[in-house]
VEXGUKOL-209779 format. One line per field, with one value per residue: residue number from 1; x, y, z of N, C-alpha, C in turn. Coordinates in pm, 1 decimal, decimal comma. Example, Ala and Ser with C-alpha at 12.3 -4.5 7.8 and 13.67 -1.06 7.14 Angstrom:
<sites>
n = 1	2
n_east = 1319,0	1285,0
n_north = -569,0	-225,0
n_up = 780,0	708,0
ca_east = 1230,0	1367,0
ca_north = -450,0	-106,0
ca_up = 780,0	714,0
c_east = 1320,0	1290,0
c_north = -330,0	3,0
c_up = 780,0	787,0
</sites>
This chain:
<sites>
n = 1	2	3	4	5	6	7	8	9	10	11	12	13	14	15	16	17	18	19	20	21	22	23	24	25	26	27	28	29	30	31	32	33	34	35	36	37	38	39	40	41	42	43	44	45	46	47	48	49	50	51	52	53	54	55	56	57	58	59	60	61	62	63	64	65	66	67	68	69	70	71	72	73	74	75	76	77	78	79	80	81	82	83	84	85	86	87	88	89	90	91	92	93	94	95	96	97	98	99	100	101	102	103	104	105	106	107	108	109	110	111	112	113	114	115	116	117	118	119	120	121	122	123	124	125	126	127	128
n_east = -7966,1	-8286,5	-8416,5	-8673,0	-9010,2	-9157,2	-8988,2	-8891,3	-8722,9	-8625,0	-8570,3	-8727,3	-8980,6	-8957,5	-9045,3	-8963,0	-8786,9	-8910,5	-9167,0	-9263,0	-9269,7	-9460,8	-9687,6	-9720,1	-9759,7	-10010,2	-10170,2	-10124,8	-10227,8	-10502,7	-10563,2	-10505,4	-10704,0	-10925,2	-10884,7	-10909,5	-11176,1	-11301,3	-11232,7	-11375,1	-11634,0	-11638,0	-11626,7	-11859,1	-12113,3	-12360,3	-12311,8	-12396,3	-12663,5	-12697,2	-12709,6	-12944,1	-13226,5	-13112,4	-13100,2	-13030,7	-12825,3	-12792,8	-12498,0	-12251,0	-12155,2	-11852,7	-11662,6	-11353,6	-11068,7	-10761,7	-10471,7	-10281,4	-9974,7	-9664,0	-9424,9	-9203,9	-9259,8	-9121,3	-8821,4	-8828,9	-9092,5	-9151,6	-9163,9	-9396,8	-9585,6	-9567,7	-9660,2	-9921,2	-10015,0	-10010,7	-10202,5	-10428,8	-10458,6	-10513,9	-10761,3	-10911,2	-10924,1	-11073,2	-11311,0	-11393,0	-11438,2	-11648,7	-11838,2	-11888,8	-11996,1	-12232,2	-12360,1	-12405,6	-12581,0	-12795,7	-12872,5	-12958,6	-13176,9	-13338,3	-13415,8	-13616,0	-13956,7	-14182,5	-14033,6	-13892,6	-13993,9	-14280,4	-14524,5	-14663,6	-14961,6	-14948,6	-15005,0	-15065,3	-15073,3	-15205,2	-15323,2	-15220,8
n_north = -1087,1	-1132,3	-1102,9	-872,5	-992,9	-902,6	-859,8	-955,7	-1169,6	-1030,1	-1182,7	-1404,4	-1341,7	-1309,0	-1443,9	-1771,3	-1904,1	-2137,5	-2119,1	-1893,0	-1982,8	-2186,3	-2033,6	-1873,8	-2078,2	-2176,0	-1957,4	-1950,4	-2201,7	-2161,2	-1960,1	-2099,2	-2296,4	-2135,1	-2059,8	-2307,5	-2359,6	-2152,9	-2231,6	-2472,3	-2370,9	-2235,3	-2451,3	-2592,3	-2414,6	-2427,6	-2595,6	-2778,2	-2752,7	-2857,6	-3128,8	-3390,3	-3462,9	-3416,9	-3263,4	-2920,3	-2746,6	-2429,4	-2254,5	-2144,0	-1806,0	-1669,8	-1396,8	-1302,4	-1200,9	-1033,4	-1191,4	-1103,1	-1109,3	-1092,8	-1126,3	-1129,7	-1283,6	-1601,4	-1696,3	-1961,1	-2004,7	-1852,0	-1935,4	-2090,3	-1894,3	-1725,1	-1893,6	-1929,0	-1667,0	-1637,6	-1832,0	-1720,7	-1491,7	-1608,1	-1736,7	-1515,3	-1378,1	-1566,0	-1567,1	-1304,8	-1313,3	-1498,0	-1350,0	-1144,2	-1298,3	-1393,9	-1149,8	-1079,0	-1285,9	-1231,2	-984,4	-1062,8	-1227,1	-1042,1	-887,8	-1020,6	-998,8	-967,5	-1102,2	-1068,6	-814,3	-596,1	-739,5	-669,6	-677,2	-924,4	-1001,1	-1262,4	-1336,6	-1599,0	-1671,7	-1527,1
n_up = 4072,2	3943,9	3610,1	3500,9	3470,2	3256,6	3047,1	2725,1	2502,7	2202,8	1979,3	2009,6	1922,6	1653,3	1339,9	1225,5	938,6	855,1	972,9	844,8	579,5	606,0	676,8	446,4	264,3	341,1	269,2	-9,2	-72,7	-21,6	-211,1	-446,6	-435,0	-477,9	-743,9	-871,0	-808,3	-952,8	-1210,9	-1226,6	-1219,0	-1460,4	-1635,7	-1573,4	-1540,3	-1403,4	-1196,9	-907,9	-973,1	-1224,1	-1198,5	-1193,9	-991,1	-740,1	-432,5	-382,4	-178,0	-24,9	-80,0	145,9	156,3	168,4	245,9	121,6	289,8	281,3	414,4	704,8	690,9	842,7	724,5	444,7	120,9	112,0	-61,8	-152,5	-208,9	-421,1	-696,3	-696,8	-624,9	-846,8	-1050,6	-958,5	-981,8	-1262,0	-1329,2	-1207,0	-1364,6	-1615,7	-1561,2	-1489,0	-1733,7	-1881,2	-1731,8	-1774,8	-2051,4	-2052,0	-1913,8	-2098,6	-2302,9	-2184,6	-2150,2	-2417,5	-2487,6	-2313,3	-2413,8	-2668,2	-2598,7	-2467,3	-2678,8	-2802,9	-2858,5	-2586,3	-2399,2	-2093,4	-2045,5	-2035,5	-2227,1	-2540,1	-2741,9	-2988,1	-3314,6	-3535,2	-3866,0	-3997,8	-4231,2	-4431,5
ca_east = -8100,7	-8357,3	-8466,0	-8818,5	-9090,7	-9213,4	-8886,2	-8890,4	-8614,7	-8682,5	-8554,1	-8832,4	-9101,9	-8932,7	-9082,6	-8855,3	-8807,5	-9007,9	-9301,3	-9303,0	-9304,3	-9588,8	-9794,3	-9739,3	-9814,0	-10154,1	-10231,9	-10118,7	-10324,3	-10636,7	-10577,3	-10509,1	-10836,8	-11018,1	-10864,6	-10969,3	-11321,0	-11342,8	-11220,9	-11488,7	-11752,2	-11631,8	-11656,6	-11997,2	-12166,8	-12471,7	-12262,5	-12489,8	-12795,5	-12704,6	-12737,1	-13087,1	-13277,7	-13030,4	-13132,7	-12919,9	-12820,2	-12730,8	-12357,5	-12219,2	-12072,9	-11753,9	-11584,7	-11211,9	-10992,4	-10620,6	-10408,0	-10181,2	-9849,1	-9561,5	-9298,3	-9210,0	-9269,7	-8992,0	-8773,2	-8865,9	-9233,3	-9166,1	-9207,0	-9538,1	-9663,8	-9570,1	-9750,6	-10055,5	-10049,7	-10041,9	-10329,7	-10534,0	-10477,8	-10582,7	-10899,9	-10976,6	-10955,2	-11182,3	-11432,4	-11432,6	-11496,4	-11778,2	-11929,1	-11929,9	-12082,0	-12362,6	-12421,6	-12456,5	-12698,3	-12905,2	-12918,1	-13035,8	-13303,5	-13422,4	-13466,8	-13733,6	-14076,1	-14254,1	-13942,4	-13824,0	-14062,7	-14423,4	-14548,4	-14779,4	-15035,9	-14884,2	-15101,5	-15002,2	-15163,8	-15177,0	-15382,7	-15152,4
ca_north = -1038,5	-1186,6	-1002,3	-854,8	-1091,3	-843,5	-851,4	-1068,7	-1174,6	-990,1	-1290,3	-1504,4	-1302,6	-1309,1	-1571,9	-1846,9	-1924,2	-2246,1	-2072,5	-1801,0	-2065,1	-2251,5	-1933,4	-1840,6	-2197,1	-2178,3	-1853,0	-1995,8	-2312,2	-2102,7	-1892,4	-2202,8	-2357,4	-2040,0	-2069,4	-2435,3	-2341,5	-2069,6	-2314,7	-2564,9	-2292,7	-2209,9	-2576,3	-2631,3	-2296,3	-2457,4	-2671,0	-2878,2	-2738,4	-2935,7	-3268,4	-3412,6	-3535,4	-3397,3	-3135,9	-2825,7	-2664,2	-2299,4	-2252,6	-2025,6	-1708,3	-1614,6	-1290,1	-1322,4	-1083,4	-1068,2	-1221,4	-1005,8	-1178,2	-994,6	-1167,1	-1129,8	-1415,3	-1669,8	-1727,2	-2097,0	-2005,2	-1756,1	-2003,4	-2127,6	-1771,2	-1676,3	-1983,4	-1894,6	-1538,7	-1663,9	-1904,8	-1624,1	-1406,4	-1688,5	-1756,1	-1384,3	-1352,3	-1655,0	-1518,1	-1182,8	-1356,3	-1559,7	-1240,9	-1078,8	-1392,7	-1391,0	-1020,0	-1089,3	-1373,4	-1158,8	-882,8	-1132,2	-1270,9	-925,6	-828,3	-1097,3	-936,2	-1042,1	-1166,6	-979,2	-689,3	-603,4	-780,4	-609,7	-772,6	-963,7	-1068,5	-1345,1	-1360,2	-1733,3	-1690,5	-1462,5
ca_up = 4065,0	3828,2	3515,7	3513,6	3398,1	3136,1	2942,4	2633,6	2405,5	2074,0	1881,1	2029,7	1851,6	1509,2	1280,0	1162,8	794,5	839,4	1005,7	737,6	463,1	635,9	670,1	305,5	197,0	368,8	186,8	-147,8	-84,3	-28,0	-340,3	-550,6	-430,3	-540,3	-888,8	-911,9	-799,7	-1066,1	-1331,3	-1225,9	-1253,7	-1604,7	-1706,6	-1544,4	-1473,2	-1314,2	-1082,6	-856,6	-1034,0	-1347,5	-1164,2	-1176,0	-873,6	-621,9	-369,4	-382,3	-57,6	-46,5	-42,3	226,0	86,1	260,0	187,0	144,1	330,6	270,8	542,6	749,7	717,4	874,5	663,5	298,0	57,7	111,4	-197,0	-191,6	-251,6	-531,4	-819,2	-677,8	-627,9	-985,0	-1124,0	-912,9	-1042,6	-1403,4	-1333,1	-1175,0	-1481,9	-1718,2	-1520,6	-1495,1	-1875,3	-1920,1	-1666,8	-1845,2	-2179,3	-2021,6	-1878,9	-2222,8	-2374,8	-2118,0	-2181,5	-2555,5	-2485,4	-2249,3	-2508,5	-2772,0	-2540,4	-2436,7	-2802,8	-2844,9	-2800,4	-2483,5	-2305,4	-2003,1	-2018,3	-2061,3	-2364,8	-2605,1	-2824,4	-3112,1	-3402,9	-3637,6	-3976,6	-4046,9	-4363,7	-4519,8
c_east = -8164,7	-8406,8	-8616,8	-8893,4	-9144,3	-9113,5	-8890,9	-8772,1	-8672,6	-8669,2	-8664,2	-8958,5	-9081,5	-8970,9	-8961,4	-8886,8	-8911,8	-9149,6	-9351,4	-9345,2	-9438,1	-9705,1	-9823,4	-9797,7	-9963,8	-10227,7	-10235,1	-10215,2	-10465,3	-10660,6	-10582,3	-10645,4	-10940,5	-11005,8	-10928,7	-11121,1	-11372,9	-11335,4	-11336,1	-11616,5	-11754,3	-11667,4	-11802,5	-12063,6	-12281,7	-12428,9	-12361,8	-12628,9	-12809,9	-12731,6	-12886,4	-13113,7	-13185,7	-13068,6	-13009,1	-12929,1	-12753,0	-12586,2	-12329,4	-12128,5	-11979,3	-11674,2	-11439,1	-11150,3	-10845,2	-10560,1	-10308,8	-10055,8	-9741,4	-9424,3	-9311,7	-9220,2	-9131,9	-8949,5	-8815,1	-9011,4	-9256,6	-9218,7	-9355,6	-9627,6	-9674,1	-9663,2	-9895,8	-10102,0	-10087,8	-10176,0	-10446,5	-10562,7	-10550,4	-10730,7	-10975,4	-11013,3	-11071,5	-11314,5	-11483,6	-11497,0	-11634,3	-11881,2	-11978,8	-12022,7	-12223,0	-12433,8	-12478,5	-12582,1	-12818,2	-12959,9	-13003,6	-13171,9	-13394,9	-13475,3	-13587,5	-13856,3	-14142,6	-14164,5	-13876,0	-13895,0	-14211,5	-14444,6	-14673,7	-14851,1	-14960,8	-14986,3	-15025,5	-15106,3	-15130,4	-15233,6	-15304,3	-15097,0
c_north = -1087,5	-1072,7	-989,2	-952,9	-1034,6	-833,5	-976,4	-1057,2	-1137,4	-1097,8	-1394,9	-1469,3	-1298,6	-1444,3	-1640,6	-1863,7	-2032,8	-2199,1	-1974,5	-1879,9	-2135,9	-2153,6	-1896,7	-1958,0	-2207,6	-2075,4	-1896,6	-2111,2	-2258,3	-2035,1	-1992,2	-2271,8	-2265,5	-2044,2	-2197,4	-2424,3	-2258,7	-2148,5	-2414,2	-2492,4	-2264,1	-2334,3	-2616,1	-2517,5	-2325,0	-2534,5	-2775,6	-2868,3	-2821,6	-3083,2	-3284,4	-3490,4	-3525,4	-3263,6	-3046,9	-2740,6	-2532,2	-2305,4	-2128,5	-1932,3	-1646,3	-1509,5	-1310,6	-1192,1	-1122,6	-1093,8	-1111,7	-1082,6	-1073,0	-1034,0	-1159,9	-1273,4	-1480,7	-1702,9	-1866,3	-2106,2	-1915,3	-1822,2	-2039,9	-2003,4	-1716,2	-1762,4	-1954,7	-1764,0	-1556,7	-1736,1	-1810,8	-1534,2	-1481,3	-1703,4	-1623,4	-1348,9	-1438,9	-1611,4	-1391,5	-1217,4	-1418,2	-1452,5	-1169,6	-1168,6	-1392,5	-1259,2	-1020,2	-1174,1	-1303,3	-1050,0	-946,7	-1174,9	-1151,3	-859,0	-904,3	-1034,5	-1027,4	-1111,9	-1058,4	-849,0	-707,3	-639,5	-711,4	-715,6	-798,4	-1042,7	-1142,4	-1375,3	-1496,5	-1757,1	-1616,5	-1373,0
c_up = 3935,6	3740,4	3532,4	3425,2	3267,4	3022,0	2856,4	2541,0	2268,8	1967,9	1893,8	1951,8	1700,2	1451,3	1218,3	1014,9	771,1	868,8	899,4	614,0	485,5	625,5	525,2	228,8	220,0	282,9	40,8	-171,0	-103,2	-163,2	-455,7	-553,0	-495,1	-692,2	-941,2	-910,1	-917,0	-1196,2	-1340,2	-1266,2	-1403,6	-1684,5	-1690,9	-1467,8	-1376,8	-1190,5	-1037,7	-918,6	-1160,2	-1321,4	-1139,5	-1048,8	-752,1	-559,9	-365,4	-257,2	-92,0	2,6	41,0	145,6	188,6	185,8	222,4	190,3	329,2	407,6	580,1	790,5	740,0	819,0	512,4	245,6	56,5	-32,0	-244,3	-238,4	-372,5	-658,8	-811,5	-686,6	-770,1	-1070,4	-1085,8	-976,1	-1190,3	-1416,9	-1302,4	-1295,6	-1593,8	-1685,2	-1526,7	-1639,2	-1921,6	-1857,2	-1735,2	-1979,4	-2157,5	-1986,3	-2004,7	-2304,2	-2315,4	-2148,6	-2323,5	-2560,1	-2422,0	-2341,4	-2618,0	-2719,9	-2515,3	-2563,6	-2858,0	-2780,1	-2698,1	-2383,9	-2221,8	-1972,9	-2039,3	-2206,7	-2416,8	-2686,5	-2952,9	-3193,1	-3511,1	-3744,5	-4036,3	-4184,9	-4470,8	-4600,3
</sites>
């Protein structure tokens, strides 16, 4: 008698080590690209806007959502993941420093009369 068609071998649904490594590699690739993108932004904050005479198209904003991997990180990808984590921390510190620098600059600009708010009358005595 044949086995029912709905029965599946449980081993067939378990991911292999190679497929788990490939899935994790795709996730690590994506995260590494995000770190590189953040580093480029830190080097050239204006990006395409800094180039003259080139039209700038709006970049699509995609929200990242964590993948749902059903396997733990393979040991062979551990070194890469640790290096990525360190790179993310370095970039995060640099982004935080850049944010504070911009806040200081904005504070300095906003303290100039007539910039950023309603300007009042300012009289300059050129005679003396």
